[in-house]
C-alpha positions in Angstrom: 26.2 5.9 65.1 22.8 7.6 64.8 20.1 7.5 62.1 17.0 9.6 62.0 14.2 10.0 59.4 13.1 13.6 58.5 10.3 14.8 56.0 11.9 16.7 53.2 9.7 19.2 51.3 10.6 20.4 47.8 8.9 23.5 46.3 9.0 25.4 43.1 10.6 28.6 44.2 8.4 29.1 47.4 10.6 27.8 50.3 11.3 31.1 51.9 7.4 31.8 51.9 6.8 28.3 53.3 9.3 29.0 56.0 7.7 32.2 57.0 4.3 30.6 57.0 5.6 27.7 59.2 7.3 30.1 61.6 3.9 31.9 62.1 1.6 28.7 61.9 3.7 26.2 63.8 6.4 28.2 65.7 9.1 26.8 63.4 12.7 27.9 64.0 15.2 28.1 61.2 18.3 26.1 62.0 20.1 26.5 58.7 19.5 27.9 55.2 21.7 27.9 52.2 20.8 29.4 48.8 21.9 28.2 45.5 24.0 31.3 45.2 25.9 30.5 48.4 26.9 27.1 46.9 30.3 26.8 45.0 30.5 26.0 41.4 27.0 27.1 40.4 26.6 27.4 36.7 26.9 30.9 35.0 23.5 30.3 33.6 22.0 30.7 37.1 20.3 34.1 37.2 20.1 36.2 40.4 16.6 35.0 40.9 17.8 31.3 40.7 20.7 32.0 43.0 18.3 33.4 45.6 16.4 30.1 45.8 16.9 27.9 48.7 19.2 24.8 48.0 18.8 23.5 51.5 17.0 24.5 54.7 16.4 22.9 58.1 13.7 23.9 60.5 12.7 22.7 63.8 9.1 22.4 64.8 8.7 21.4 68.4 10.8 18.4 68.9 10.9 17.4 65.1 12.6 18.9 62.1 11.7 19.5 58.5 14.1 20.0 55.5 13.1 22.1 52.6 14.5 23.1 49.2 13.5 24.8 45.9 13.6 22.9 42.8 16.2 24.9 40.7 15.2 26.8 37.6 11.4 26.2 38.0 12.0 22.5 37.4 8.7 20.8 37.6 8.5 18.2 40.4 7.9 14.6 39.4 5.5 12.3 41.0 6.5 11.5 44.6 9.2 14.4 44.8 7.2 17.2 46.6 7.6 15.3 50.0 10.3 12.7 50.3 12.1 11.1 53.4 15.6 12.3 54.4 17.6 9.6 56.3 20.3 11.3 58.3 23.4 9.5 59.7 26.3 10.8 61.5 28.9 8.7 59.5 29.6 9.1 55.9 30.3 5.4 55.3 27.0 4.5 57.0 25.2 6.8 54.8 26.8 5.4 51.7 25.8 1.8 52.8 22.1 3.0 53.2 22.3 4.7 49.8 23.8 1.7 48.1 21.1 -0.7 49.7 18.2 1.6 48.6 19.4 2.0 45.1 19.3 -1.7 44.3 16.6 -2.2 41.7 15.8 1.5 42.2 16.8 4.7 40.4 19.5 7.1 41.2 18.4 10.8 41.2 21.6 12.2 42.5 24.9 10.2 43.1 26.2 9.9 46.6 28.9 12.5 47.0 30.1 15.4 49.1 28.0 18.6 49.0 28.6 22.0 50.5 25.9 21.3 53.1 26.8 17.6 53.8 30.0 15.5 53.7 27.9 12.7 52.0 24.6 13.2 50.2 22.6 11.3 47.7 19.0 11.1 46.3 17.5 7.7 45.3 14.1 6.3 44.5 13.8 2.8 45.8 12.2 -0.2 43.9 8.8 0.6 45.5 8.8 4.2 44.1 9.6 5.9 47.5 12.2 8.7 47.2 14.9 8.9 49.8 17.5 11.6 50.4 20.5 10.3 52.2 22.1 13.0 54.4 25.2 12.9 56.5 25.5 15.3 59.4 28.7 15.1 61.5 28.5 15.9 65.1 30.1 19.1 66.1 
């Protein structure tokens, strides 16, 4: 079982611009990028502009990674949501245990469940006001 912590940046419709900037400024390499339009079951209310926004991206900068996503629909970002900490595990049940522990006396932002980009993902703000995204990445 492995666990790693990764900074997760959420922007308001500017992730593609940020990635291009980080490629030039930091030598970032895009590892994966999924738009909202590529995700199944998106609401019909999503316009083409919303569908082109980034739902989840991973970039490598040297030996480290960053994860990024756009807040859908121009949703304003709440305090403490621009940069969060992503905890990655390679086992769904281990990810679920981390999620359940962090949500005690905290706030669930997104229930832990399977997503198109992860077999187990959830978002929680702990009792100290720190927001964590729990992400499962199975080894190939």
